[in-house]
Structures are given as structure tokens and as C-alpha cells.
N, C-alpha and C positions, 0 to 999 in steps of 0.2 A: 648321506646319512648325517644327522646333526651330531655335533661334538658334545661330549659331556661337559657339564659346568666345571668339573675339576680340571679341564684343559686350560682354564684361565688361572695363571699363576696367583697364588694366594687364596684360592677357593678350595677348601678341603671337603671331605665327605659330609660333615655336619652342616656346613654352610650350604652345600648343594642340596641337602635335604630340606633346609629352610626355604630355599628358593623354589624347590619343587612344590612344597606346600602352598607357596604363593602363586602357583601357576606358571612358573618360569622353569621349563623342563630342560633347557639346553643352553649352551654357550651362545649360539646365534640369537636366541630370543633375548637373553640378558644383554648382549651387546646392542641389539636393536632398540631395546627399551632405554638404555642408558642408565647411569647410576641412580639418578633421582627417582625416576619412575619405578625402577626395580626395587629400590629401598622402600618406597612407599608401599608397593605390593607386599614386600616382606613384612612390614609393620601391620598392614590391614589383615594379613593372614594370621596374625597373632604371635609372630616371632618377636622376641624382645629387642628393644632399641639399644644400640651401643654405638657411640660416636666413633670409636676406633674401627669397628666393623664397617661403618659407612665410609669413612675416608680411606680405609684399606681397599674397599671396592672401587672407589673413584680412582685411586692410584693403579689398581690392577687393570682397569679398563683402559688406562693410559699407557700400560706396559711399564709402569714404574714400581719400585719396591714400596711397601706400605709405609716405611719409615722415612720416605723421601718428602713427606708432607710437613712443612714447617712455616712458621711466621705468619705473614699476611694471608698466604694461601690456606693455611690451616684455620685461621680465624674466619675466612670467608666460607669455608666448608662447614664450620660450626654453625654459622647462620643458616645455611641451606639445610643442614641436618635438623636444627630446631624447627624450622618451618615445615619440613616433611613430617616430623614427629607430631607437631601440633595439629596438622591437617588429618593425620591418621587417627587422632584421639577424638575428633569431633563426633557428635551424635550421628549415627547412621553408618559409621565405619565398623563393620562386623568382622567376626573371625573368618568368614568366607569371602569377604570383600564385596558382598552383594548389597550393601546398604545403598539407599537412594538419596540423592540430593538434587532437588529440582528435576526429577525424572532422569537423571544421569547416574551411571555407576559411580559409586563413591570414589573409586580410584581416579576416574576421569575428572571429577570435580576437584580432587586434591591436586592433580597435575595442572589443571587450568589455573588454580589459585596460585601455585608457585611459579607459573609462567612456562611450564614445559609441556603443556597439553597440545593436542592437535591444533594446527592452524586451520582456521575455517575462513 
């Protein structure tokens, strides 16, 4: 039986609802996607962007407290967050994540662009 999203430290009921709207129903799915793909899905689903929420997710998936992110690591995460946010705002990224980009799902195109898509 899949574990609820709230089994991941730092993910409460409201965040779990946002991930469910993004098509991420359980902890195993979220862990399997990783933070960048999961946050991209979060944004494409129409959830609001928030840098602290993004880096808290990264830290949670590493088993670290959200406030453990500092300095150069935080700066690097800010660049990743900005890239994910920009990709989610491009034309074709709809509330349901079903926008198309060159015949591919919008999410897949965004993941490919930031370098975390499927290796072919």
C-alpha cells in the first residue's frame, strides 16, 4: 500500500493536496519523480510558486530539515527553482498539465529543458 505524502517530513495536508492536484498521489510517486519534476508538476497544475516551498521539498527528500539549506547550496537551488518556474509559465503549460510542446506533454518538455527528463 502506498504511503501518504504526509509521511515525508515537512509535507503537511495542504501541500499534499497540492501534489494530489498535480497527479502525485503518494510518497513513492513523489520520491520517484524527485524534487524538480514534482515541483514542475506542482506549478503546471496551477499551484502557486514559492521558493521556500521548493527548497523545503528538496531538503525533505534528502531527509534534512528545511532550514538546513544555506549559502551556495541555496543559491544553486534558487537557479533551479527559477528555471522550473520559467518552464511552467511557457505557452502550452495549462492548469491540467496537458499542454503540448512539439507533440510531447508539457511536463516532459519542461523536464527535458532543465535536464532531468527521461534519458533516451
